[in-house]
C-alpha positions in Angstrom: 2.6 -26.4 -49.7 4.1 -27.7 -46.5 1.7 -28.5 -43.7 2.3 -28.9 -39.9 0.2 -30.4 -37.2 -1.1 -27.8 -34.7 -1.4 -28.7 -30.9 -5.1 -29.3 -31.5 -4.3 -32.0 -34.1 -5.3 -29.9 -37.2 -3.1 -29.8 -40.2 -2.4 -26.1 -41.0 -0.1 -24.5 -43.6 3.2 -23.4 -42.2 2.6 -20.0 -43.8 0.2 -19.3 -41.0 3.1 -18.7 -38.7 3.1 -15.6 -36.5 5.8 -12.9 -35.9 5.4 -13.4 -32.1 6.4 -16.9 -31.0 3.8 -17.1 -28.3 1.0 -16.4 -30.8 2.1 -19.2 -33.1 -0.5 -22.0 -33.1 2.3 -24.5 -33.6 4.1 -23.5 -30.4 3.4 -26.4 -28.1 5.1 -24.6 -25.1 2.1 -22.2 -24.9 -0.6 -24.3 -26.4 -2.7 -24.1 -23.2 -2.0 -20.4 -22.6 -5.1 -18.7 -23.9 -6.0 -15.8 -21.6 -9.3 -14.2 -21.9 -9.5 -11.0 -24.0 -11.2 -7.9 -22.9 -10.5 -4.5 -21.4 -9.2 -3.7 -17.9 -12.6 -3.3 -16.3 -13.7 -6.7 -17.7 -10.7 -8.3 -16.1 -10.6 -6.4 -12.8 -14.2 -5.7 -11.7 -15.5 -9.3 -11.4 -12.4 -10.2 -9.3 -12.2 -7.0 -7.3 -14.0 -8.2 -4.2 -12.0 -11.4 -3.9 -8.7 -9.5 -4.5 -9.6 -7.0 -1.8 -10.5 -9.7 0.8 -7.3 -11.6 0.0 -5.2 -8.4 0.3 -6.9 -7.6 3.6 -6.1 -11.1 4.9 -2.4 -10.8 4.0 -2.3 -7.3 5.5 -3.7 -8.8 8.8 -1.7 -12.0 9.0 1.3 -12.0 6.8 4.3 -10.1 8.2 6.2 -9.4 4.9 3.1 -8.2 3.1 2.2 -6.0 6.0 5.7 -4.7 6.2 5.8 -3.8 2.6 2.6 -1.7 2.9 3.9 0.0 6.1 7.3 0.6 4.4 5.9 2.4 1.4 3.3 4.3 3.5 5.9 5.5 6.0 8.3 6.7 3.2 5.6 8.3 1.1 3.7 10.1 3.9 6.2 10.0 6.7 5.5 12.8 9.2 3.1 14.4 6.7 3.0 16.4 3.5 2.6 20.1 3.8 1.8 22.8 1.2 4.0 25.7 0.2 1.8 28.4 -1.4 3.3 29.7 -4.7 1.7 32.9 -5.9 2.5 34.8 -9.2 2.0 38.4 -8.0 2.0 39.6 -11.7 -1.0 37.5 -12.6 -2.7 38.6 -9.4 -1.8 42.3 -10.0 -0.6 42.7 -6.4 2.8 43.5 -5.0 5.4 40.8 -4.3 5.2 41.7 -0.6 1.4 41.1 -0.6 1.9 37.8 -2.4 4.5 36.6 0.2 2.1 37.7 3.0 -0.8 35.7 1.5 1.4 32.7 1.1 2.5 32.7 4.7 -1.0 33.3 6.1 -2.5 30.6 3.8 0.1 28.0 4.9 -0.5 28.9 8.6 -4.3 28.7 8.3 -4.1 25.3 6.6 -1.7 23.9 9.1 -3.7 25.1 12.0 -6.8 23.5 10.6 -5.0 20.3 9.4 -3.0 19.6 12.6 -6.2 19.5 14.6 -8.8 16.7 14.1 -11.3 19.3 12.7 -10.5 18.4 9.1 -11.5 14.8 9.8 -15.3 14.4 9.5 -15.2 11.9 12.3 -13.1 14.2 14.5 -10.5 11.6 15.2 -7.6 12.1 12.8 -5.2 14.8 11.8 -4.3 15.6 8.1 -1.1 13.4 8.2 -3.1 10.6 9.7 -5.7 11.0 7.0 -3.0 10.8 4.4 -1.7 7.6 6.0 -5.1 6.0 6.0 -5.8 7.1 2.3 -2.6 5.6 1.1 -2.9 2.4 3.1 -6.5 1.9 2.0 -5.5 2.4 -1.6 -2.8 -0.2 -1.3 -5.0 -2.8 0.4 -8.5 -2.2 -1.1 -7.5 -0.6 -4.4 -9.3 2.7 -3.9 -11.0 4.9 -1.4 -13.4 8.0 -1.5 -12.8 11.4 0.1 -16.0 13.3 0.3 -16.1 17.0 1.0 -18.3 17.7 4.0 -19.3 20.7 6.1 -19.5 20.3 9.9 -20.3 22.6 12.8 -17.4 24.8 13.9 -16.7 24.0 17.5 -15.6 26.6 20.1 -12.1 28.0 19.2 -12.4 26.3 15.7 -11.5 28.1 12.5 -13.2 26.4 9.5 -16.1 24.1 8.7 -14.5 22.1 5.9 -14.0 18.5 6.6 -13.2 15.3 4.7 -15.0 12.0 5.1 -13.1 8.9 4.1 -15.3 6.1 2.7 -13.7 2.6 2.0 -13.8 1.5 -1.6 -15.6 -1.7 -0.5 -18.8 0.4 0.0 -18.8 1.4 -3.7 -21.3 -1.0 -5.4 -24.0 -1.0 -8.1 -27.5 -0.4 -6.9 -29.9 -3.4 -6.9 -32.1 -1.8 -9.6 -29.4 -1.0 -12.0 -30.5 -3.7 -14.4 -27.3 -4.0 -16.3 -26.9 -0.3 -17.1 -23.7 0.2 -19.2 -23.0 3.5 -17.4 -22.2 1.8 -14.1 -18.9 0.2 -13.2 -19.0 -1.3 -9.7 -20.6 1.8 -8.1 -19.0 4.4 -10.4 -21.5 6.1 -12.8 -20.1 7.4 -16.0 -21.3 9.9 -18.6 -21.1 9.3 -22.4 -17.4 10.5 -22.4 -16.5 8.0 -19.7 -16.1 10.6 -17.0 -17.3 9.8 -13.5 -20.3 11.9 -12.6 -21.6 10.0 -9.4 -20.8 7.3 -6.9 -23.2 4.8 -5.5 -22.3 4.1 -1.8 -23.7 1.1 0.2 -25.3 2.1 3.4 -23.0 1.8 6.4 -25.1 -0.7 8.4 -25.1 -3.3 5.6 -21.4 -2.7 5.0 -20.7 -3.5 8.6 -22.5 -6.8 8.4 -25.8 -5.9 10.0 -28.2 -8.6 8.6 -31.2 -6.5 9.5 -30.0 -3.3 7.8 -31.7 -2.4 4.5 -29.6 -3.1 1.4 -29.6 0.2 -0.4 -27.2 2.6 -1.9 -26.9 6.3 -1.9 -26.0 8.2 -5.1 -23.5 11.0 -4.4 -22.7 13.3 -7.4 -19.1 14.0 -8.1 -19.7 17.7 -8.5 -21.8 20.0 -6.3 -24.6 22.2 -7.5 -22.0 25.1 -7.8 -20.0 22.7 -10.1 -17.2 22.2 -7.6 -15.7 18.8 -7.1 -17.0 17.2 -3.9 -15.9 13.6 -4.2 -12.3 12.4 -4.6 -12.0 8.9 -6.0 -8.4 8.1 -5.0 -6.8 5.2 -6.9 -3.8 4.4 -9.1 -5.1 4.4 -12.7 -2.7 2.2 -14.5 -4.7 1.7 -17.7 -6.8 4.3 -19.6 -10.0 2.1 -19.4 -9.7 1.5 -15.7 -12.6 2.7 -13.5 -11.7 1.1 -10.1 -8.4 0.6 -8.3 -6.4 -2.6 -8.1 -4.9 -3.5 -4.8 -1.1 -3.1 -4.7 -0.5 -6.7 -3.8 -2.7 -8.1 -6.5 0.1 -9.5 -8.8 1.9 -11.1 -5.9 -1.0 -12.5 -3.8 -0.5 -16.1 -4.7 3.3 -15.9 -4.1 2.8 -14.2 -0.8 0.3 -16.8 0.4 2.4 -19.8 -0.8 5.5 -18.3 0.8 3.6 -17.7 4.0 2.4 -21.4 4.1 6.0 -22.6 3.4 7.4 -20.5 6.2 4.7 -21.6 8.6 5.4 -25.3 7.7 9.1 -24.8 8.3 8.5 -23.1 11.6 6.1 -25.7 12.8 8.5 -28.5 11.8 11.4 -26.7 13.5 9.3 -26.4 16.7 8.4 -30.1 16.7 12.0 -31.0 16.2 13.1 -28.9 19.1 11.5 -31.4 21.3 13.5 -34.6 22.1 11.3 -37.1 20.3 11.9 -40.9 20.4 10.3 -43.9 18.8 10.0 -47.4 20.3 10.6 -50.0 17.5 9.9 -53.8 17.7 11.9 -56.5 16.1 11.0 -60.1 15.3 7.4 -60.1 16.3 4.2 -58.9 14.8 2.1 -56.2 16.4 -0.6 -58.8 17.3 2.0 -61.1 18.8 3.4 -58.2 20.8 0.0 -57.1 22.1 -0.8 -60.7 23.1 2.5 -61.1 24.9 2.1 -57.7 26.5 -1.3 -58.7 27.9 0.1 -62.0 29.2 3.1 -60.3 30.7 1.0 -57.6 32.3 -1.3 -60.1 33.9 1.6 -62.0 35.5 3.5 -58.9 36.5 1.2 -55.9 36.6 3.8 -53.7 38.3 6.0 -54.1 35.2 3.4 -53.0 32.7 4.6 -50.2 30.4 2.2 -47.3 29.7 2.4 -44.3 27.4 4.6 -41.8 29.1 6.3 -38.5 28.3 10.0 -38.4 28.6 11.3 -36.1 31.3 14.3 -35.6 33.5 15.6 -39.0 34.8 12.7 -40.9 33.2 13.2 -44.7 32.7 11.0 -46.9 30.5 10.5 -50.6 30.8 10.7 -52.1 27.3 9.0 -55.3 26.1 11.1 -58.0 24.6 12.2 -57.1 21.1 11.8 -53.3 21.6 14.4 -50.7 21.5 14.4 -46.8 21.6 15.5 -44.9 18.5 15.8 -41.1 18.0 15.0 -39.7 14.5 17.4 -37.4 12.8 15.9 -33.9 12.5 15.3 -32.6 9.0 14.3 -29.1 9.9 15.0 -26.4 9.4 15.7 -27.1 5.8 19.2 -25.8 4.7 17.6 -24.6 1.5 14.9 -22.6 3.2 16.6 -19.2 3.3 17.9 -19.3 -0.3 14.5 -20.4 -1.6 12.7 -17.8 0.6 14.9 -15.0 -0.6 14.5 -16.1 -4.2 10.7 -15.8 -4.1 10.9 -12.4 -2.4 13.2 -11.1 -5.1 10.4 -12.0 -7.6 7.7 -10.3 -5.4 9.7 -7.0 -4.8 9.6 -5.6 -8.3 5.8 -6.3 -8.6 5.1 -3.9 -5.8 7.9 -1.4 -6.6 10.4 -2.3 -3.9 13.9 -3.7 -4.3 14.6 -6.9 -2.3 16.8 -5.1 0.2 14.2 -2.4 0.9 11.4 -4.9 1.0 13.1 -6.8 3.9 14.8 -3.6 5.2 18.1 -5.7 5.2 21.2 -4.1 3.8 24.1 -6.5 4.0 25.8 -5.6 0.7 28.3 -2.8 0.0 27.6 0.9 0.4 27.1 1.3 -3.4 24.7 -1.6 -3.6 22.7 -0.4 -0.6 22.5 3.2 -2.0 21.4 1.9 -5.4 18.5 0.0 -3.7 17.5 3.1 -1.7 17.6 5.3 -4.8 15.5 2.9 -6.8 12.9 2.6 -4.0 13.0 6.4 -3.6 12.1 7.0 -7.2 9.0 4.8 -6.5 8.2 6.7 -3.3 8.5 10.1 -5.1 6.1 9.0 -7.9 3.6 7.8 -5.3 4.0 10.9 -3.3 3.3 13.1 -6.4 0.3 11.0 -7.2 -1.1 11.4 -3.6 -0.5 15.2 -3.8 -2.5 15.5 -7.0 -5.2 13.0 -6.1 -5.9 14.1 -2.5 -3.6 16.8 -0.9 -4.1 19.6 -3.5 -7.9 19.3 -3.7 -8.2 19.3 0.1 -6.0 22.3 0.4 -8.1 24.1 -2.2 -11.3 23.3 -0.2 -9.8 24.8 3.0 -8.3 27.9 1.4 -11.4 28.6 -0.6 -13.5 28.6 2.6 -10.9 30.8 4.4 -11.1 33.4 1.5 -14.9 33.3 1.5 -15.0 33.8 5.3 -12.6 36.8 5.0 -9.7 35.1 6.8 -7.6 35.7 3.7 -7.6 38.7 1.4 -7.7 37.6 -2.2 -8.7 40.4 -4.6 -10.2 39.1 -7.9 -10.7 35.6 -6.5 -13.9 35.2 -8.7 -11.7 35.4 -11.8 -10.8 31.7 -12.9 -7.2 32.5 -13.6 -6.6 34.4 -10.4 -8.5 31.8 -8.4 -6.2 29.0 -9.7 -3.2 31.2 -8.8 -4.3 31.9 -5.3 -4.9 28.1 -4.8 -1.6 27.0 -6.3 0.8 25.2 -4.0 3.7 22.7 -4.0 4.1 20.0 -1.4 7.1 19.0 0.7 7.6 15.9 2.8 10.1 13.7 4.4 13.5 13.5 2.8 15.2 10.4 1.4 17.1 8.5 4.2 20.9 8.9 3.9 23.4 6.2 4.4 26.3 8.6 4.6 25.2 12.2 5.2 28.7 13.6 4.7 29.0 12.2 1.2 25.6 13.4 0.3 26.4 16.9 1.6 29.6 17.0 -0.4 27.7 15.9 -3.5 25.2 18.8 -2.9 28.2 21.2 -2.7 29.6 20.0 -6.0 26.3 20.3 -7.8 25.7 23.8 -6.4 29.2 24.9 -7.5 28.6 23.4 -11.0 25.3 25.2 -11.3 23.3 22.0 -11.8 21.0 22.7 -8.8 19.9 25.5 -6.6 19.8 26.1 -2.8 16.1 25.9 -2.9 16.1 22.6 -4.6 18.5 21.2 -2.1 16.5 22.5 0.9 13.2 21.3 -0.5 14.6 17.8 -1.4 15.2 17.4 2.3 11.6 18.1 3.1 12.1 21.7 4.5 10.7 25.1 3.7 13.3 27.1 1.9 11.8 30.5 2.8 11.5 29.6 6.5 15.1 28.3 6.5 16.2 31.7 5.0 14.3 33.7 7.6 15.8 31.7 10.4 19.3 31.9 8.9 19.0 35.6 8.7 17.9 35.8 12.4 20.8 33.6 13.4 23.2 35.9 11.6 21.8 39.0 13.1 21.9 37.4 16.5 25.5 36.5 16.1 26.4 40.0 14.9 24.8 41.5 18.1 26.8 39.1 20.3 30.0 40.1 18.5 
């Protein structure tokens, strides 16, 4: 039997080789690569607070990291996401006219409530602004809670339903949890692994009040009527993941190192922008020069040279053996831009953005720029759909349910689970993908429509518009034109 020395010095039979090269004990390239084993929570939860603080620091102080988060948020949320009610009148056993009437009234009611600040429990943000905050908090902190609340209806108000946003940083295990296996950094799980409650740190302690009592409040995920009342919004990448991971987590180190490199280059360039000179001495030691300078100054004090800043028409008296030299600037480094771009090209894919979109710099051809936009837009659409499911649709259901119970909407048979789900069904529309050449895109839509590969509704809704409203307005325009003729 043939033996081979392993990196640790042991003689092992060569038959113990592995199908995967990196798992081979004889592979010296990866001999020190021994990552810890464990599930997602074991890897993420102990590091979550540090990752969150580092992400917040980059968001506050690093322009490209901040720009990436703003770029994604502005494209996913844009001017807001709005529902289009979609009722199946056959399931509801009502006429199609009644279904269309319910849809229009439900959309209007939600919009009236959501465009005001009444939907925000703090009374400061509209629904689009809440979406913006939810998405940004998820990117920076990893997760955020949306809690269903009921607040007093003010004069001229419509509904009492409100949403309270609670930062994920306030989710924490209670002090007396004593290693309970059903708690995961503030998330309480049942035997099936389903969240049943959230433990939230009191606001005073979270804000840093040293005198505030350190305690948590347990908030059940479901109300007494078995309706969901807490939304834990985070991107669940792995099946065993309980808390959210900040978007920048895999790129934190590169972002920080790149930021330091850029700051060093900028500082060096600023220093070199000043006209700097050195006075050099030849032939005498520093001690001899100082002795001579003292003697020279004593004999001719008016000729003494002192430290001075160079300015317009400045003249310096030099001591014997001294001369003025100007250093050759080495900044900015000619390799700076190439290296900077190279690192950003590595960072971009880790957060879902092509390099051109990350920097919002399109210097290549039309085809290359469009390819980058399409790639980024796929990511934006996935994130938008995720946001609709995690936050938008549940909030819409809370609002419409209250409107029905208050009699603002007529919904026969709402107590039936199937009909209830039908009444609350909606699709969501938002900002369209930016176009580099609208004429080319319009012609492409015409060709697809002629070939039967798309419909007018799909084209209109892909542009973030309401197809039914467009149809109504088009009919009005046609009727108006006919009257003028």
